[in-house]
C-alpha positions as CSV (number, residue, x, y, z in Angstrom):
1,X,0.0,0.0,0.0
2,X,1.1,3.6,-0.8
3,X,0.2,6.8,1.0
4,X,-0.1,10.4,0.0
5,X,1.4,12.6,2.7
6,X,-0.6,15.7,1.6
7,X,-4.1,14.3,1.7
8,X,-3.6,10.9,3.5
9,X,-5.2,9.1,0.5
10,X,-4.2,5.4,0.1
11,X,-3.5,3.6,-3.1
12,X,-2.3,0.2,-4.4
13,X,1.4,-0.4,-4.8
14,X,1.1,0.0,-8.6
15,X,0.2,3.7,-8.3
16,X,3.0,6.3,-7.8
17,X,1.3,9.7,-8.1
18,X,-1.7,10.9,-6.0
19,X,-4.7,11.5,-8.3
20,X,-6.0,14.3,-6.1
21,X,-3.0,16.6,-5.7
22,X,-0.3,15.1,-7.9
23,X,2.0,14.4,-5.0
24,X,4.5,11.5,-5.0
25,X,3.3,8.6,-3.0
26,X,5.3,6.9,-0.3
27,X,5.3,3.2,0.6
28,X,3.5,2.3,3.8
29,X,5.2,-1.1,3.8
30,X,4.0,-4.2,5.5
31,X,2.9,-2.9,8.9
32,X,2.7,-5.5,11.7
33,X,0.6,-3.2,13.9
34,X,-2.4,-3.3,11.6
35,X,-5.3,-5.2,13.2
36,X,-3.5,-5.4,16.5
37,X,-4.3,-3.9,19.9
38,X,-1.9,-1.3,21.4
39,X,-1.7,-0.8,25.1
40,X,-4.7,-3.1,25.6
41,X,-6.8,-0.1,24.7
42,X,-6.6,0.8,21.0
43,X,-7.3,-1.4,18.0
44,X,-5.1,-0.3,15.0
45,X,-7.2,-0.1,11.8
46,X,-5.0,1.5,9.2
47,X,-2.0,3.8,8.6
48,X,-2.9,7.4,7.8
49,X,0.4,9.2,8.0
50,X,4.1,8.8,7.9
51,X,6.9,11.1,9.1
52,X,10.6,11.2,9.8
53,X,10.0,10.2,13.5
54,X,6.8,8.0,13.6
55,X,3.8,6.6,11.9
56,X,0.2,7.7,12.5
57,X,-2.6,5.2,12.5
58,X,-6.4,5.4,12.6
59,X,-7.6,3.3,15.5
60,X,-10.7,2.9,17.7
61,X,-10.8,2.7,21.5
62,X,-12.0,-0.6,22.7
63,X,-14.0,0.8,25.6
64,X,-16.3,3.1,23.7
65,X,-15.5,2.4,20.0
66,X,-14.5,6.0,19.5
67,X,-12.0,6.9,16.7
68,X,-8.5,8.1,17.8
69,X,-5.2,8.7,16.1
70,X,-2.2,6.7,17.4
71,X,1.3,7.8,16.7
72,X,4.1,5.2,17.1
73,X,7.8,5.7,16.9
74,X,9.3,4.2,13.8
75,X,10.9,0.7,14.0
76,X,14.3,2.0,12.8
77,X,14.5,4.5,15.6
78,X,13.7,2.1,18.4
79,X,17.4,2.2,19.5
80,X,17.8,5.9,18.9
81,X,17.9,7.5,22.3
82,X,17.5,11.0,20.9
83,X,14.4,10.0,18.8
84,X,12.9,8.3,21.8
85,X,13.5,11.4,24.0
86,X,11.9,13.7,21.4
87,X,8.9,11.4,21.0
88,X,8.4,11.3,24.7
89,X,8.8,15.1,25.0
90,X,6.3,15.7,22.2
91,X,3.7,13.8,24.2
92,X,4.6,15.7,27.4
93,X,4.2,19.1,25.6
94,X,0.8,18.1,24.1
95,X,-0.3,17.1,27.6
96,X,0.6,20.6,28.9
97,X,-0.9,22.6,26.1
98,X,-4.7,22.8,26.1
99,X,-5.9,24.8,23.1
100,X,-8.7,24.3,20.6
101,X,-6.3,24.8,17.7
102,X,-3.7,22.3,18.9
103,X,-4.2,18.5,18.6
104,X,-5.4,17.1,21.9
105,X,-3.5,14.2,23.7
106,X,-5.4,11.3,25.2
107,X,-2.9,8.8,26.3
108,X,0.8,7.8,26.3
109,X,2.4,4.4,26.7
110,X,4.4,1.6,25.0
111,X,3.5,-1.2,22.6
112,X,3.9,-4.8,23.3
113,X,7.3,-4.7,21.6
114,X,8.5,-1.7,23.6
115,X,8.0,1.2,21.1
116,X,6.5,4.4,22.6
117,X,3.2,5.6,21.4
118,X,0.6,8.2,22.2
119,X,-3.1,8.5,21.4
120,X,-4.6,11.8,20.3
121,X,-7.8,13.1,18.8
122,X,-8.5,11.9,15.3
123,X,-8.9,14.8,12.8
124,X,-10.9,14.0,9.7
125,X,-9.8,16.9,7.5
126,X,-7.3,18.1,5.0
127,X,-3.9,19.6,5.5
128,X,-3.3,23.2,4.3
129,X,-0.8,21.7,1.8
130,X,-3.6,19.7,0.2
131,X,-5.9,22.7,0.1
132,X,-3.1,24.8,-1.6
133,X,-2.5,21.9,-4.1
134,X,-6.2,21.7,-5.0
135,X,-7.0,25.5,-5.2
136,X,-3.5,26.7,-6.2
137,X,-3.8,29.5,-3.7
138,X,-6.2,31.2,-1.3
139,X,-7.4,34.8,-1.3
140,X,-6.5,37.0,1.6
141,X,-10.1,36.9,2.8
142,X,-10.1,33.1,2.7
143,X,-6.7,32.8,4.5
144,X,-7.3,35.2,7.3
145,X,-9.7,33.1,9.4
146,X,-7.3,30.1,9.1
147,X,-4.2,32.0,10.2
148,X,-6.1,33.8,12.9
149,X,-6.5,30.3,14.5
150,X,-2.8,29.4,13.8
151,X,-1.7,32.7,15.5
152,X,-3.8,31.8,18.5
153,X,-2.3,28.3,18.7
154,X,1.3,29.6,18.5
155,X,0.6,32.3,21.1
156,X,-0.4,29.5,23.5
157,X,2.6,27.4,22.7
158,X,5.0,30.4,23.0
159,X,3.4,31.3,26.3
160,X,4.7,28.0,27.7
161,X,8.1,28.6,26.2
162,X,7.7,26.1,23.4
163,X,9.2,26.9,19.9
164,X,7.6,24.6,17.3
165,X,10.5,24.8,14.7
166,X,8.6,22.9,12.0
167,X,5.7,25.2,11.0
168,X,4.6,24.2,7.5
169,X,1.4,23.5,5.5
170,X,1.5,19.7,6.1
171,X,1.5,20.4,9.9
172,X,-1.6,22.5,9.7
173,X,-4.9,20.5,9.3
174,X,-8.3,22.0,8.5
175,X,-11.4,20.3,9.8
176,X,-14.9,21.0,8.8
177,X,-17.3,21.5,11.7
178,X,-20.9,22.7,12.1
179,X,-19.5,26.0,13.3
180,X,-17.0,26.4,10.5
181,X,-13.5,25.4,9.5
182,X,-11.2,24.7,12.5
183,X,-7.4,24.8,12.0
184,X,-5.1,22.7,14.2
185,X,-1.4,22.6,14.5
186,X,0.3,19.1,14.5
187,X,3.7,17.5,15.1
188,X,5.6,19.0,18.0
189,X,8.4,16.4,17.5
190,X,11.0,19.1,16.7
191,X,9.7,21.6,19.3
192,X,12.2,23.4,21.6
193,X,11.6,23.6,25.3
194,X,12.3,26.7,27.5
195,X,16.1,27.3,28.0
196,X,15.9,26.2,31.6
197,X,14.5,22.8,30.8
198,X,17.2,20.2,31.0
199,X,15.1,17.8,28.9
200,X,15.6,20.0,25.9
201,X,19.2,19.0,25.6
202,X,18.4,16.0,23.3
203,X,19.8,17.4,20.0
204,X,23.2,16.0,19.3
205,X,26.0,18.5,18.8
206,X,26.2,19.6,15.1
207,X,22.8,18.1,14.1
208,X,20.5,20.2,11.9
209,X,16.8,19.5,11.9
210,X,13.8,21.0,10.1
211,X,12.2,21.5,6.7
212,X,14.6,23.7,4.6
213,X,11.8,25.5,2.6
214,X,10.4,26.9,5.9
215,X,13.4,27.2,8.1
216,X,14.5,30.6,9.4
217,X,18.1,31.7,8.6
218,X,19.2,31.2,12.1
219,X,17.7,27.7,12.2
220,X,19.5,26.9,8.9
221,X,22.8,27.8,10.7
222,X,22.1,25.7,13.8
223,X,22.0,28.9,15.9
224,X,19.9,29.5,18.9
225,X,16.3,30.2,18.0
226,X,13.4,31.8,19.7
227,X,9.7,32.6,18.9
228,X,10.8,34.8,16.0
229,X,12.0,31.7,14.1
230,X,8.4,30.4,14.2
231,X,7.3,33.9,12.9
232,X,9.6,33.5,9.9
233,X,8.3,30.0,9.2
234,X,4.7,31.2,9.5
235,X,5.4,34.1,7.1
236,X,6.7,31.5,4.5
237,X,3.5,29.5,4.9
238,X,1.4,32.7,4.4
239,X,3.4,33.6,1.4
240,X,2.8,30.1,-0.1
241,X,-0.9,30.1,0.8
242,X,-1.5,33.5,-1.0
243,X,0.7,32.8,-4.0
244,X,0.9,29.1,-4.4
245,X,4.7,29.3,-4.4
246,X,7.3,29.4,-1.6
247,X,9.9,32.3,-1.5
248,X,12.8,29.9,-1.8
249,X,12.7,26.3,-3.2
250,X,15.2,24.0,-4.8
251,X,15.4,20.2,-5.1
252,X,18.8,20.5,-3.2
253,X,18.1,21.2,0.4
254,X,21.5,22.8,1.0
255,X,20.9,25.3,-1.8
256,X,17.5,26.1,-0.3
257,X,19.1,26.8,3.1
258,X,21.8,28.9,1.3
259,X,18.9,31.0,-0.2
260,X,17.3,31.3,3.2
261,X,20.5,32.7,4.7
262,X,21.8,34.9,1.9
263,X,19.2,35.9,-0.7
264,X,16.6,38.6,-0.3
265,X,13.0,37.2,-0.5
266,X,10.9,38.0,-3.5
267,X,7.7,40.0,-3.2
268,X,4.4,38.2,-3.6
269,X,3.4,40.3,-6.6
270,X,6.7,39.3,-8.4
271,X,5.8,35.7,-7.9
272,X,2.2,36.2,-8.9
273,X,2.0,39.3,-11.1
274,X,-1.6,38.3,-12.1
275,X,-2.7,39.0,-8.5
276,X,-2.7,42.2,-6.5
277,X,-1.5,42.6,-3.0
278,X,-1.7,45.9,-1.0
279,X,1.6,47.6,0.0
280,X,0.8,47.1,3.7
281,X,0.6,43.3,3.3
282,X,3.7,43.1,1.1
283,X,5.7,45.2,3.7
284,X,4.6,43.0,6.6
285,X,5.6,39.7,4.9
286,X,8.9,41.2,3.9
287,X,9.5,42.3,7.5
288,X,8.7,38.8,8.8
289,X,11.1,37.3,6.2
290,X,14.0,39.5,7.3
291,X,17.3,37.7,7.8
292,X,17.7,39.6,11.1
293,X,15.4,38.3,13.9
294,X,15.3,41.7,15.5
295,X,13.6,43.2,12.5
296,X,10.7,40.8,12.6
297,X,7.7,41.3,14.9
298,X,8.8,40.7,18.5
299,X,5.9,38.3,19.1
300,X,3.1,36.3,17.4
301,X,0.6,38.8,19.0
302,X,2.3,41.7,17.2
303,X,2.3,39.7,13.9
304,X,-1.3,38.8,14.4
305,X,-2.4,42.4,14.9
306,X,-0.4,43.7,11.9
307,X,-1.7,40.8,9.7
308,X,-5.3,41.7,10.6
309,X,-4.6,45.4,9.7
310,X,-3.1,44.3,6.4
311,X,-6.0,42.1,5.6
312,X,-8.4,44.9,6.2
313,X,-6.4,47.1,3.9
314,X,-6.4,44.4,1.3
315,X,-10.2,44.1,1.7
316,X,-10.7,47.8,1.0
317,X,-8.5,47.6,-2.1
318,X,-10.4,44.6,-3.4
319,X,-13.7,46.4,-2.9
320,X,-12.5,49.4,-4.9
321,X,-11.3,47.1,-7.7
322,X,-14.6,45.2,-7.8
323,X,-16.8,48.4,-7.7
324,X,-18.0,49.1,-11.3
325,X,-16.7,52.4,-12.7
326,X,-19.4,54.9,-13.7
327,X,-17.0,56.9,-15.8
328,X,-18.5,57.3,-19.3
329,X,-16.4,56.5,-22.4
330,X,-15.1,59.8,-23.8
331,X,-16.7,60.9,-27.0
332,X,-14.2,61.4,-29.8
333,X,-14.7,64.3,-32.1
334,X,-14.8,63.4,-35.9
335,X,-11.5,64.2,-37.6
336,X,-13.4,66.1,-40.3
337,X,-14.4,68.8,-37.7
338,X,-10.8,69.5,-36.8
339,X,-8.1,71.6,-38.5
340,X,-5.5,69.7,-40.5
341,X,-2.9,70.0,-37.8
342,X,-5.3,69.0,-35.1
343,X,-6.6,66.1,-37.2
344,X,-3.0,64.9,-37.6
345,X,-2.3,65.0,-33.9
346,X,-5.6,63.4,-32.9
347,X,-5.1,60.5,-35.4
348,X,-1.6,59.9,-33.8
349,X,-3.1,59.9,-30.3
350,X,-5.8,57.4,-31.3
351,X,-3.2,55.1,-32.9
352,X,-1.0,55.1,-29.8
353,X,-4.0,54.4,-27.6
354,X,-5.0,51.3,-29.7
355,X,-1.4,50.1,-29.6
356,X,-1.2,50.5,-25.9
357,X,-4.4,48.6,-25.2
358,X,-3.3,45.7,-27.4
359,X,0.1,45.7,-25.8
360,X,-1.4,45.6,-22.3
361,X,-3.7,42.7,-23.3
362,X,-0.8,40.7,-24.7
363,X,1.3,41.4,-21.6
364,X,-1.5,40.3,-19.2
365,X,-2.0,37.1,-21.2
366,X,1.8,36.4,-21.2
367,X,2.0,37.0,-17.4
368,X,-0.9,34.7,-16.7
369,X,0.5,31.9,-18.8
370,X,4.0,32.2,-17.2
371,X,2.5,32.1,-13.7
372,X,0.7,28.8,-14.1
373,X,1.8,26.4,-11.5
374,X,3.1,23.1,-13.0
375,X,2.0,20.0,-11.3
376,X,5.3,18.2,-10.9
377,X,5.0,14.5,-10.2
378,X,8.0,14.5,-7.8
379,X,8.1,16.3,-4.5
380,X,11.0,18.7,-3.8
381,X,13.5,17.4,-1.3
382,X,13.2,20.6,0.7
383,X,9.7,19.6,1.8
384,X,11.0,16.7,3.8
385,X,12.2,17.1,7.4
386,X,16.0,16.6,7.3
387,X,18.4,15.1,9.8
388,X,22.0,16.0,8.9
389,X,25.2,15.7,10.8
390,X,27.7,18.5,10.4
391,X,29.9,16.4,8.1
392,X,27.0,15.5,5.9
393,X,25.9,19.1,5.8
394,X,29.4,20.3,4.7
395,X,29.5,17.6,2.0
396,X,26.1,18.7,0.7
397,X,27.2,22.4,0.7
398,X,30.3,21.6,-1.3
399,X,28.3,19.8,-4.0
400,X,25.8,22.7,-4.0
401,X,28.6,25.3,-4.4
402,X,30.1,23.4,-7.3
403,X,26.7,23.2,-9.0
404,X,26.1,26.9,-8.5
405,X,29.5,27.8,-9.9
406,X,29.0,25.7,-13.0
407,X,25.6,27.2,-13.6
408,X,27.0,30.8,-13.3
409,X,29.8,30.0,-15.8
410,X,27.3,28.6,-18.2
411,X,25.1,31.7,-17.8
412,X,28.2,34.0,-18.5
413,X,29.1,32.2,-21.7
414,X,25.6,32.3,-22.9
415,X,25.4,36.1,-22.3
416,X,28.6,36.6,-24.2
417,X,27.4,34.6,-27.2
418,X,24.1,36.5,-27.2
419,X,25.9,39.9,-27.2
420,X,28.3,38.9,-30.1
421,X,25.4,38.6,-32.6
422,X,23.1,41.2,-31.2
423,X,24.4,44.4,-32.8
424,X,23.2,43.9,-36.4
425,X,19.8,42.5,-35.4
426,X,19.2,45.5,-33.1
427,X,19.7,48.0,-36.0
428,X,17.5,45.9,-38.3
429,X,14.7,45.7,-35.8
430,X,14.9,49.5,-35.1
431,X,14.7,50.2,-38.9
432,X,11.7,47.9,-39.3
433,X,10.0,49.6,-36.3
434,X,10.5,53.1,-37.8
435,X,9.2,52.0,-41.2
436,X,6.1,50.4,-39.6
437,X,5.5,53.5,-37.6
438,X,5.6,55.9,-40.6
439,X,3.4,53.5,-42.6
440,X,0.9,53.3,-39.8
441,X,0.8,57.1,-39.5
442,X,0.1,57.6,-43.3
443,X,-2.7,55.0,-43.2
444,X,-4.3,56.7,-40.2
445,X,-4.3,60.1,-42.0
446,X,-5.5,58.5,-45.3
447,X,-8.5,56.9,-43.5
448,X,-10.4,60.2,-43.2
449,X,-11.7,62.3,-46.0
450,X,-10.0,65.4,-44.7
451,X,-6.7,63.4,-44.5
452,X,-6.9,62.3,-48.1
453,X,-7.5,65.9,-49.2
454,X,-4.5,67.1,-47.2
455,X,-2.3,64.4,-48.8
456,X,-3.5,65.2,-52.3
457,X,-3.1,68.9,-51.9
458,X,0.4,68.3,-50.5
459,X,1.3,66.1,-53.5
460,X,0.0,68.8,-56.0
461,X,1.9,71.5,-54.1
462,X,5.1,69.5,-54.3
463,X,4.6,68.9,-58.0
464,X,4.0,72.6,-58.6
465,X,7.1,73.5,-56.7
466,X,9.1,71.0,-58.7
467,X,7.7,72.4,-62.0
468,X,8.3,76.0,-61.1
469,X,11.8,75.2,-59.9
470,X,12.5,73.4,-63.2
471,X,11.3,76.3,-65.3
472,X,13.3,78.8,-63.3
473,X,16.5,76.9,-63.6
474,X,16.2,76.1,-67.3
475,X,18.2,78.7,-69.4
476,X,16.3,80.6,-72.0
477,X,18.0,80.6,-75.4
478,X,19.0,84.0,-76.8
479,X,18.3,85.2,-80.3
480,X,20.2,83.4,-83.0
481,X,23.0,85.2,-84.9
482,X,22.4,85.9,-88.6
């Protein structure tokens, strides 16, 4: 059996791509826990999720037959002390935090074979990643209620001193309820405890953990992180939700982290020129994506207030754009009522107006086509949570640097070749453009009756001038001698 990590759909082993969102399927393997009882309480029905630390199962409680989610540490990590400590700590944090937008913990224990597990509420919904894949992107008005709940959940986690460190669309699930859509944050396996908590010292020296596409610059460098790291990650998620694309992405995780550390983030309108974002929203996202933590909002509460204000500004802009304009189309005077000089100028203005309208339409069509999101069958490596030692990280960085250098040399050679043959073609294109411009001008004047008269009179005048000049310059023969 294979599983889609975006929408949790299950397929036969013969299928490799999810039919719903085009994501690459992962093998669920032969699971020995299916149809067994864990902790003498929960009957395991099927696997519904798979991560770098554990597997998530759909199960039912034997006492009341209610549906629960059971997360079990992966078999290959059963001897990993760090993984076991993180798994236990995740359960402890979920037991401390009680919030409607954070998954609720029910129970914690060990399977018959000794693997730790915990039981939590079963959420029958879709991840934000699946929603983005289906709809390409959300409007600001659609996204605001979702992120308002995410802000609230992070505020609660930060109030206990917990830093999530893995905020991404696959860790935000949306559940339909009678009162509306409820957003819940999942997976606290990488969360950081307060500095005074000794239990937080479970990360080995030199280890780098997280999802590169959403990691803050300081997290990419294994530096000390605080709540502003989560703010950066959440800004990346908002950017992706509103545009359908992430600020930085590459199949090579190390290149993605290099971009997070060194490159300026793009604006949302540069990624989606077919959409409009108000300046207040653009400025806020750019502030939250700053490389310097001190530039970002100091807290999630501040981010939440500024985001609400920016959404209100975006709503006002959207209303103005949707309001039908009552301005009447200007009435153009017939060229025959104008003087010859005025008619000539008016014809030129009208020609330029038509050309500008056609150019705008062509440009809008080109931008729309170029911004179409391609449904790639394979998933980017930077969407996976990574576990790299310092030596492995350095090796990946060297390979990425060699790849970037080779690409830059190729780009320089291509630019040189392009410049070498560009001179003659530029002159030819300019001459063609001038010829077309003059031809279009004559046709626009000839289209009106007055224009034709002006042209004919001009031709007759030129001919008369030529005739008179010829007569004046022709010598008159004198009288012949006898």
